[in-house]
Residue, then its C-alpha position, 0 to 999 in steps of 0.5 A: m499500500r506504501m507504493i501506491e500512495f508514494i506514486k499518487e502523492f508523486l503524480g500530484f506534485i508532478i501535477n501541482r507543480k507543472k513539472f511534465w518534463l520529468i515524465p519522459i525522463l521517468f519513463f526512459l529510466f523505467i524501459f531502460g531499467g526493465l530491459i537491463v533487468l530482464t535481459q541480464g545473463t543473456a546475449i544480449a546484455p552486452f549490447i544493451y550495456t553500449i547504450f550507455 
């Protein structure tokens, strides 16, 4: 339950403070983080790390 409350509060912060530029940054961080976790230990992993 605490994570859901945190997400609600964070989204409220973004909307109230008009910090909409944070949304694409968080989106790409989430995508790249998920990609690294999913490809960990596979043959694709060295190609993912070259992005950074």
